[in-house]
N, C-alpha and C positions, 0 to 999 in steps of 0.2 A: 401686599405685593405678590402674595402667593398666586401662581397661575393655576388655572383649572383646565383639565383635559390634556390629551396627549399633544406633544409638540416634537416634531422630528428635528434633530440636529446631527452634527457629525463631529468626529475628532478634529478634523482640519478646521472646522468653523469655530470650535471652542478654544483651541490652542491660541494663547496670546490674549484671550478675553480678560478684561479686568474683573476683579472681585472686590467688593466694598464691604465694610462692616455696616452694622445697623444705622450708624450715624453718617454714613456716606464717605468715610475715610478709605482711601485706597489701601488694600492689604497686599495685593500683588496680582500677578497675572497667571493664568492657567498654563502649566507646562506639562502635566502628566495626568493620567487617569488610573487610579489604583483599583485593581480587582483582586480580591482574595479568593482564589479558586475553591479552597476548602469550605468557605462560608457560603458564597453564592457566585458561581462562575458566569451568571447571566446579567449581573448588575455591577455598576461602578460603585465602589464603596466611598470614594472621595476624590476630590480634585487636588492634586499636589501643585503648589504654587511656586513661582519665582517671586520672591518677596520684593516689595517696593524698597527703594533706596533709603526711605526714612525709617525702615524697620531693621531688625537684626539681620545680619547676613547669613545666619544659620539656614541650612537647606533642609528640606524634608518635612516642612509643615504642610498640613493637609486640611482642607475644608470638607468635613463629612457631607455627603450629598443630602442627608436627611435634615441638615441645618441650613440648607441653601434655599433662597427664594429666587424665582425667575420672573422677570417682568420685561416689557419692551425696552426699558432703560438699562437693563443689564442684570448681572448676578450680584446677590447681596446675601450676607449672613443674617440669619434670623436674630431678632433681639435676644440678648443673653447668651448667644452661641459664640464660640471662639475657635481658633485654629487648634489642631491637635498634631501630635507627631505622627508621621507616616508609619504604617506597620512595618516592623522588621521581620516579616514572615518570608521564609525561603520560597514559599509558593506564591508570593506576590507577583502579579502580572501588571506591567505598565503598558497600556495600549499603544502609545506612541513609539516607545522603544522596542517592544516585543512583537508588534504586529505590522506597523507600517513598513513597507518595502520588504517584508519577509515573504518567503515562499511558503505556500500552503497547498495541501492536497484538496482538489475539488473531487470528492469521491464519486459524485454523480456525473460530472463531466469527464472523469477518468483522466485528469491531467494536472499538471502543476501550474499554479498561477501566482501572481504577486499581488499583495494587498496594497491598494492605493488609498483607501480611507475606511473608516468604520462608522456605520450609521447607528445613531443612538436615539432613544425616546425619553423625554422628560415625562414622568407620570407620577401618580400618587399611590402610596401603599394604603392598606385598609385603615391604618391609624392616621391617615392624612399627611404623613411625612412624604417629602419628595423622594422619588427614586429615579435613577438614570439607567434605563435598560439598554443592554447591547442587543441590537436587532439583527444586523447582518454586516458583512464586509463587502466593500466595493472592490472589484477586481478588473473593472473596465475603464474606459476613457473618462466617464463622468467623474469618478473619484480622482483621477489624475488631474483633470482640469481644475477641480476644487483646490487641490493642493498647489497647483501652479499659480493660481490667482489669489492665494492666501494673503490676507492683508488688505485687500480691496473691500469695499462695502459688501456686506453679506448678501444683500438683495441683488447686486450686480453679478456677484460670483454665481449665485444660484440660477440666475437668468441664463447665463452662458452655459453652465453645467447641464441645465435641463434640456439643452438641445441634443445631448448625447443619450443614447439608449442605455438604461441601467444594466449593468452586469454585476449581479450580487450573489453571494452565497449566504444562506441563513446561518446564524451563529451556531445553531446546534449541529451543523454539518461541517464545521471548521476543524481541521487538524493543523496545528502549527508545527512545523519541522524546526527543531532547534538543536544544532549539532552539539552544543555545550551541555545539553540535558539539564540546563538550569531550570527550565520550565517547559511543560507541554500542555497545550490547551485542548480540551475537548477531544482527547485521543480516544477513538473508538476502534480498537483493533478488530472487533467483530465486523464492523462495516468495511474496514480496509481488507480484511481477509476474505470477504465475500466478492471482492473484485476479481476479475479474471487475471491469472498470473501474467499474461501478456500485457495487460493494462498497467499492472504494478511495474513490470519491466520498463514500459515506456516512461512511467513517472520517474523511475530511477535514472534513466538516460537523461532526463531533462534537468535533474538536480545537480547542483555543485557538489564536488566530492565530499565535503564534510556532512552536508545534509543527506546526501545519498547513503553514506555509511550509517548515519543515525537512524534513518528509516529502515534500512535493511536489517540492522541489529535489533530493531523493535519487533520484527516479524517472528512468529513462532516457527519452529523447525520445519513443519510440513509446508507452510506457505513459502518460507524462504527457499526450500528445495524446489518447489514448483516454479518459483520465480527465477531461480538460477538457470533452470532448463530453458528459459525463454530469452535470456540475454546472451550477447555474443561473448566468445571466449575472453577477449580483452577485459571486458567489464566483470566477468566472472572472477578472474584473477584479482582484480582490484578490490572486489567486495570481500573476498575471503582472506586477503593478504594479511590484514591486521588482526584477524581472529585467531584465537588459540586453536590448536589441533583438535582438542576435545570438542569444542563448539562446532568446528567445521565437520568433524566426523558425524556428529548428530544430524547435521543437515544432509550430508552425503548419504547417510543410511536411509533417508526419506526419498532420495532421488531414484529414478529409474536406473538400474545397474549400468545400462549402456551409456546414459547421460553422465553418470558418476564417473565411469571409466574415461569418457571424453574429457571431463573436467580435470581429473587427476593427471591425465596425459599432458595437459598444458602446463602443469606446475613443475617446479624443480624436483628432481628425484628425492632430495632431502625432505621437502615439504610434503610430497606425495606419500612417502614412507611414514612420516610422522602421523599423518591423517589415518592411513591404513591401520597403524598399530592401535589407534583408539577405537576402531570399529569393531562391532560384534564379529566373531570368527566366521559365521556362516555368510554374512553379507560381504565381509572382506574377501572371502574366497571367490564369490561370484564376480566381484569387481576385478580382482587380480587376474582371473582367467580371461576376462574381456580385454584387459590391458595388454595382453600378449598379441592381440590382433591389430593390424593396420586400421587406422580410422577410415580409410577409403575403401575398406573391404566390407562385405556383407556382415561379417562377424563384428567388425568395428562399429557397425550401425545398429546391430540387433540388440534386443533386450532379452533377458532370461526370465522375464515375468510373463508367463502365458499359462494357459490351462490345457494340459494334455491328459487324456484318460484312456483306459482300456476300451477297446471297441465293444466290449460286452456289457458296458454299464447301461443304466436307465437314465431317463431325463431327471429323475429325482436326485441321482448322484451328481449331476451337473449343477443342480440348484445348491446342493451342499458345498460343492467345490467353489461356486461363486461366492457363497457366504463366507467361506474361509479364506478367500483370495486376499492377499495383503498388498498387492500392487495397485496400479491405477485401473480400477474396474471399468472406466469409460473406454479404455483401449481394447477391451475384449470384444472382438467382432466375430470370432470363430472359435470353436472348440475342436482341438486336434485329437484324432483317434489313433491309438497305437495297437499294433498286433502283439502276439505273444512274445515276440523277440524285441519288443519295444521299438520297432521301426514305425515310422509315420505311414499310415495306410489311407487316411481320409481326413476330411475336415467337414464340420457341420456348422453352417451359419447360426449365430446365436438367435436370430429371429425365428428360425425353424424350431429351436428348442423351446423358446418362450410360448410358441403356439401349440406345442404338443402336450399330451397328457403326462402326468408325473411318472406313470408306469411304462411309458413307451420305451422300447429298446432304442438306444441311440443309433444302432446299426441299421434300423429300419427307416430312419428319417431321411428326407432328401438331402443329398450331399452337395457341397460346393465343388467347383473345379479346383483340383489340387495342382498348384504350381509351386515349385521349390527352387532353391539355388544352393550352391555350396558355400562353405564358410569363407573361401578365398575369392568369391565372385567380387568383381570390382564395383565401385559405386555407380558407374555408367550402366553396367549390366543390370543392377538392381533397379535403377530408374526405368530402364527400357521394359523390364518385366511388369512393373507397376503400370506403365503407360499402355502396353500392349494388351494386358488382360484386365485392366481397370480394377486392380487389386485394392483391398483394404488392408491386407497384411500378407507377408511373405515368409513362409517357414524356411529356416536355414538349417541345412543338414551337414553333419560332420563326415569324416572319412569313413565311418561305419554306417552311414545312412541313417543315423539317429538324429532326433531333433535337438539342435544345439541352442536355438533361439528363434526369435521372430523379429522381422523388420516391419514396423508400422508405417502407415502413410506419412505421419508427421515427421518421421526421421528422413524420409525421402524428400519431403518439402524443404526441410532444413538443409539437406545436401544440395539441392538445386539452388537455394538462396545463396549458399556459400560460393557456388560456382559462378 
């Protein structure tokens, strides 16, 4: 009775299928698919049965896939094989319970989707034993139709389902979001971390609160910080509300100081103070200084992460400063030059520096048009300057005409979106 070659099937098609022993006696019907992640996360170890009424009512008996034979007439245990107890492994995954209707991250589509079915392949291992491979998950209408028509003849169901375009995610690209943390399948934080923070933010927006929290807490501090900067204040507060102050401080320290100040300003004074107390002194001071300014002012929108050097330095000194820079290097579009009294006197576009020789004096390179504003300049004024001069960044000066910070284009875009 053993079948040869691959044969595609699905979880929805197998649920409820009868399983017989070698003599043709009904043992029970398929109700679950056991996967032991630690052993092989790409194969079903066994089919867990709902036993027939003529047998013991004990639950949790399983037919190992290696002992099953498949034929057009149905599923049958091999001669001499018997049912075994289902594994009591905390890492046990049950496909019906843990996958169907669950939200998963489509890391390539950069969105959250819901699993409608799981596609499986009957195949043979090198020792000729039968194996049931997990191929992909169905997240489109085809899988939904199969489940809707479950119980009808398999041929009729597949005929209807085949009218719909398949929307699938290969099994190796599946991340299961499970708020209870009882099990996580195929979690690849490297792949998730490679997504743009705004895409992760969109995914968080689409998730229900428990799943959202579970996903956010799984991110490392750097990715969590970048993601927090992309979500709206309401969601920011929700994500960090249940985290302890030390954990939040670690995330805030990775954020742009201006964005960190905006976040803390939205929290209660008690929560904000608790987080600040857990931060490193130097970073805490930067954020505390920014907290003193109105969020609608230039100072409230600026960051203190920029590169300013004496006007007498060479290009090689800029290279060294860039290597040592601990902020978001992608935001550095200009290098600011200071005179002997540390007043801002010029700026040089980074592209000019990259094209110059290492020994070239910075003062001799072509300079950009210097436009500045005061720390108390309103958000509307800042936006007008960016629009009028087509700026990439805007230096902000204090009352002593010294560089206090820089507003980048992304802060202005965020301001305009809020308005």
